[in-house]
N, C-alpha and C positions, 0 to 999 in steps of 0.2 A: 597472407594477411599480416605481413611484417609491420605495416603501418598501424594496424589495429593493436597489435601487441605493444608497439612503442607507446601509443596513446594511453593504453591501460597501465603500462608501467609508469608513465609520467603521473597518472592519477594516483596510483598506489604510493608514489613517492611525494604526494601532496603538491605536485606541480600542476595545480588545477587549471590555471589559465592556459598553459601550454597544451595540456591534455585536451581541453575544450577546443582549442584552435585546430589541433590535429583531427579530432573527431568531426568537427564541422566540415572540414575540407574533405574528409572521407565520405561524409554523408552527401555532400554535393556531387562527388564523383560516383557514388553508389547509392542512389536514392531508393533502390529496391532491396537493399540489404537490411533485413529486420534487426540483426544483431548490432550493426553499426548505428542504426537509428536509435535503438534502445540505449546503447552506450553513450551516444551523443546527448540524449535526453538526460541521462543520469549525470553527466558532467555539467550540463547547464544547471540542473537542480542544485548540485553541490555549491555552485557559485551564486545561488539565489536568483537565477534567471528563469524562474518558473514559467513565465508566460512564453518564453522562447522554447521551453522544453516540451510543451503540450503537443505541438504538431509532430515532433519526433516520437513521443510515446504513442500517439494515436497511429502513426504510420507503422511503427514496430508491431503493435498489436494486430493491425489489419493485415500486415504482410505475413504474420505467423512466426512464432518464436518457440524454441524448445521450452518445456515446462518450467524450469527454474527461472529462466529469463522472462517468461510470460507472467509468472507470479510477481516478479519484481516490477514489470511494466505496469500491470494493473494497480499494484500498490503505489508505485511512483506517480502514475497519472491520477489516481484517486486522491492521493495526498496533495498533489500539486493543485488540482481543482479546489480542494478544500482550502489551501493556503491562499488561493486567489479569490476566495469568497463565493465560489461556485458550488455551494453545498449540495444541491440536488444532483448536479452532474457528478460530484464526488461520490455520492451514495450510489448512483446508478453504475458508475464505473467499478466501484468496489464490489457491488452485488454481482456484476457480470463476472468479475474475477472469482467470486465465491461460487458461482454456478459451475465453473470449470474446476475449481479447487476448493470444494466445500469444507475440507478439514484444515485449511490454512488459517491459523490463529492470528497471524499478523494482519491479514486482510480483514478479519472480523474486528480486531481492535481499531483499525483505522476507520472501518465502517461505523463503529460506536462513536468515534469522534465526529463523524459526519452527522450521525443521529443527534448528537448533542447540539451541533451547530444549527440543525433544523428544528430545534426545540422538542425533539422526540426523546426526552430525557429517560422515560421508562424503558424504551428500547435500548438506549445506550447503557443504562445500568444493568438491564437483564443480560445483555450480551457480555459485558465485562465480568459480571458475577459468575456466569457460566464458564467463561474462560479461566477465571481464577480457580474455580472449583475443579475444573478439569486438568489444569496444568501446574498448579502450585505444588512445590515439593515441601512446603512448610508443613510441619507435623500438625500444628494447631489448626491450620486451615483444612488439611486433609481429614482431621477428626470431625469436622463439621461440613465436609464437602456435600453430602446429600442434603443437608438442611439449606446450605447456601444455594444449591441448584433449585431446590423446591421453592424457596422464597424469591428467587430471581425474577419471576414474572408476577409476583404477588406483593410488591412493595407497598401498594396502597390498600391492600386488603386488611380489614380489621376482623380478627377472629373472635367471635363471642361464644360464650358457653351456651350449650343447648339445654 
């Protein structure tokens, strides 16, 4: 896979157009290679060619990827759908990724963005607040983590005295 290494090296050196060209050629010659299709999608995304990236992400996921690449592909495809205004498809894709990788916080954050775009503001806030409570190293946030998590799904609840 010398050509793949070359294409990834070009991308690492910010030679995005050359990397994209190499990866597109590799994808044409190896349409059944999930890694190449994923890397091709990623390179297209970097250049703002989201619509072209979609079919490569979809193929990579369908063909099967190792876990780390699969997480990236679900996130990349979900994010790409979102940037293209296909919010429901973005949410479905990110939720499919979360079915396989339920603890992946990045997938959850991107799903929260899709929730927002779909007008599901409560779900977006709940998700983000839980992530903040779970992952923040900020001492002040950690001192209130239980309260933040408790209120995350009760933002519209008014608590009255009994």
